[in-house]
N, C-alpha and C positions, 0 to 999 in steps of 0.2 A: 354297506349299506342295507345289509338285510337283517340284521338284528335291530332290535326295538330300543335299545339304549343310545340316550343322545350323546352325539359325537361331540368330542372336546373341541371348542373354540380355540383356534392358534393363529399365529400371524399370517398364514397363508389359509385361513379357513374364511369360508363364504355363508353368510346366514342364508337359511332356504327363503327367505323372501327376494334376497338379492339373486338368487340362483334361479327363481322361478320368474323372476321379471326376464332375467336374460334370458332364460330359455322361452320367454312368450307363455307361461302357463300360468292356470288360476292355483293359486297355491292352496286353497282349499280344497281343491279338486284333486289334489296329487295324495298318494298313498302315504299314511302317517309316518312310515318309516324317512321319507323324505323332508317332513314339516317339523321333524325331532332333530334339534342341533344343526350344527353348523356343515357344511360340506367342504374338503379339502379341493384344493385347484384341479388335483389330480381326478378326482371323483365327479369333479365338474367337467374336465374335458372328456371323461369316459361316456359320461352321459350326453354330451353333444356328439361325440365321434361314434357311439355305440349305444343308441338311445334304447330302452328297454321298451316292451310292449305297451306299459302302460302310459309313458312318454309319448311315444308314438300315437296312441290312441287320443290322449288328451289334446295332443295339438290339431288331430284330424276334426274330432268330433265336438271337442270343448267339454264344459264350460271353458269360455275363453276369458281373460281379463280384458278391462275396460278398453285399454290402449289396442289390443288387437280387434275387439269388438269395432271400435272406431274406424281403425284402419279398414276393415274388411267392408264398413258400409260407406267408407269414404266421407268421414265426417269428422270433427275434432272431439277430443274428450269433454270439452265443453258443450258442445252441441249435444251430446249424449244426455249430461247433466240437464241443459236447458228443455229436453224432452221427457225428462224424469225418468231415463234409463239406468238406473242404479243397480241392479243385478247383472251377474255374468250372463252371457248367452251363449249357448249352444250353436253349431254349425248350421242345423236346422232351423233353428229361430233366424238366424241371420240370413239364411237363403230364404226362409218365407218374407222377411220384411224386404229383401231385394227385388222378390216376385211381385209384391203387391206393396209396394212402398207407401206409408202413412204420409200426411200432409207436412209432418213435422222432418221427415227422413227426406223428401223433396227440397224443402226449406232449407236444413242443413247443409245438403249436398251442395246446392246453389251458393250458401254463404262461404262453405269452403274453396268450392270453385274459383269464387271472386277473390277471396284471399291468396290462393295459390296465384291466380293472374296478377294482382297487385304486388307480391312478393317477387316476381317475376320482372315485372316491370322497374321496380326500384333495385333490383338486382343490375339489370339491362344498362340502367341509367348511372349505377354507381360505376359501371363498367366502362361507359363511354366517358365519364367523368376523369376517370382514372387514365384513360386512354390519351386525352386532352392534355393531363396535366403532365404526362411524359413526352408527349410532344412538344411542350412548350417548356 
């Protein structure tokens, strides 16, 4: 992956966007060599098991993709959209938001907590219903 030539796509190849998503990184922040062409499964496994410095730094400092930003803030990606957060955020920006949460973040975290509680309630109700069905 060190040369700038695009890698050929094959049956075991993975697009850079897919690899970035699986690695939890923001593709536009990755080196150009990563963004060009497809990765083989072996190259992807090597990145996971022995991440290069750029990957370690990107995971630590960002910028992070929306899914990672949402998870770190404890909100949904829809909550980010409702708040108008459309750009990738760095770890420092996320930390600043958590230390001094704006009103939208407090509201979206409460919404996310309510959704989780409702999901847990439904799961518990379904488990109880299944247990009753097995008994009868």
